[in-house]
N, C-alpha and C positions, 0 to 999 in steps of 0.2 A: 580694212575689211579687205580690200582686194589682196595685198601680201599675205594675208590669213589665208584667204581661199586656194591662192597659189601653193603656200606651204602645204597644206592639207592634201591637194593633188598629189606633190613630189612626195611626201612622207607616205600616202598610200600606196603609192607607184613604185616606191623604192622597197616599203616591206614586202608588198605582194610579189615583186620581182624576185626576191630571195625564197619566198615560199615557192614558186612556180619552178624553179631549179629543182628542189628537193620534191616537188607532187611525183615526176613519172617515177622517182626510186621508190616512192611509198605505194604507189598504187600498182606500179609495175606495167604501166603503160607510156606510151610516147607520147608527144604533143600532137593533137590533132590537126591536119591539115585543112586549113581554111583560106580559100581564095578571096574572099569578098574584103571590101575595104572596112568592114566592120571591125571594131576592136575585139580581139580574142580573149583577154582576161579582164579581172577586175579591175586591176589597177590602171588599165587603159581606160576603161569604161569612166572609172573614176576622175582621171586626168582629164577626159574629155568633157565630162559634166561641169567641172571646176574652170576648165578655160571656156567653156560656152556662157557660164555663169557671170564670168570675168567680162566677156565681149559684152553682153547684155546689159552689164552695170554700167560700163563705159559708154555704150549706146545711150542709155537714159539718161545719163549725165550729160552729154554732148546734146541730146536733143532739148532736155529742161533748159539750159544755156540758151540754146538757139531759139527757143520758145520765149524766154526773158528779154531777147534781144530783139524778137519780132519776127523772127527768119523761119519759124515752125509754129504750125496751127496747134490750138489747144487740142484738138483729137489725136495728133500725132505725138504730142507730150504725154497725155494720158496713155496712150497705149505703150510707148516704150516705158514709161515709168512702170505700169503695171507688169510687162513683161519682164522687167529689172527684179521689181517685187517678187514676181511668182519663182523667179529663178532663187533669188536671195532664200527664200522659204525651203525649197528644194535642197539648197546646200545645207541649210540649217539643221534640216530633217535628216538627211544624211549624216551630217557630222555628230548628231544625238546619237544615232544608231551604230556610230563605229565606236562612240565613246563606250556606248550600254555593252557592245560586244566585249570590248576591250576588257571591262570590269566584270563581265562574266567569267571570261577565261583568266583574268588574273585571280577570282576567288575560286577556281576547280583546284583540287587535291592533287598533289602530284604522286 
């Protein structure tokens, strides 16, 4: 599942990167200057979300293994597994929306 999440982030980032290169020509505006550390385009946000989800899934697995070995408390295991579950549900919801949007675009008349 984790390679699929990473692949989703890279595919979305690549596709949106190619779209962002033609966006100023379409809108007639230049790229906005943003100096904060926050991502500036949808591809970066999607890549960040998938990266965070992968990290939480790995942390949940590591904490669960530590719990089985007796090195982590039940509360820590439950918290990390629930965090991983929430991240996975978020990524699945985003994936569903991306697929739905792609299907809508593919149905448009040219």
